[in-house]
N, C-alpha and C positions, 0 to 999 in steps of 0.2 A: 573372525573377520566379518562374517555375514551380519552378526549382531551390531557391530559398530557402523556398518553401512546402512543398516536399518535405522539406527539412531540419527545418522546424518540425513537420510531421506526424510525422516520425521521433522527434523530441525528446519530443513529447507521448506517443507510444506507449511510448517508453523510460521515462519517469517513471511511467507507469501500471504498467509491469512492475516497476520498482524498488519502488514503494510496495506492490504486491501481494506481492512476494517478502519484503519486510520484515515485513508483517503475518503471513504464513505462518511465517516464521522465529521471530518472537516468540510466536506461538500455539503452535507446536510446543515451544518452550522451556518454556512454561507447561503443557505436556501437556493442552492444550485441543483439543477437536474444533471443527469449524466450527459445529456446532450449539450447543455451549457458548458460543462467542464471540458467535454471533448473539443468543442469549438474553440474555447479559450486557450486550451493547452495544445491545440493542433494535433489531436489524437483522435482515433475513431471511437465512436460511442460504444460499439461492441467490445473494443479493447478495454475501455474504462470499466465496463460491466464485468468482464472476465477477470480483471485485476482486483476489483472490489470483492469478487467472489472467491479469490485466492486460487484461481485457475491458471493465471499467467505469471511468469517470472518477469517482473518489470525491471527495466534497466535503471541505473542511477540517473541517466540522462532524462528518461521519461519521468522519474520521480521529481527531478528538478523542474521539468515543464509543468507537472501537475501542481507542485508546491507554489510556483510562481502564479499559476492560474488561480489558485486558492488564496493568494496573498499572504503566504507564510514562508519563512525562511526554511532551509533544510534543517537548521538547528531546531527550530520550533516544531517542524514536522516530526522529528525523531525524539524531541523532548517530551516524552509521554511514558507513563508507567509500563505500557505494554512492551516497550523496547528495553526495559531494565533486564539485565541478564538474570536477575533473581526472580523475575516475574514469570508466572505460568499462565497468565490470562492471555486471551487472543482476541 
C-alpha cells in the first residue's frame, strides 16, 4: 500500500511540473513576463512563479485563465508530448 501511495505522490508531483513547464514554455514563446501573464490572467505573479516551478497544484479553472491569457485553447495547451501517457519527459 505504501509503495502505490508513493507512486501516486510522484505522479502528482510530475504532472505539476509538466503543467508548470508548459506554462513557462508558452509564456516565453509569447515574450511575456510572469507579471504580464499574471495581470492578463487575473492571477498573482507569485502564484504564476510557484506554478511554473511545480510547487502549486493549479486548478483547471486557473489553467483555463492562463491558457486564455496566452492565446491558446485548452486542447492546444495539453496537445504536447509531455502530456502523452507514454512520455517520461517533464
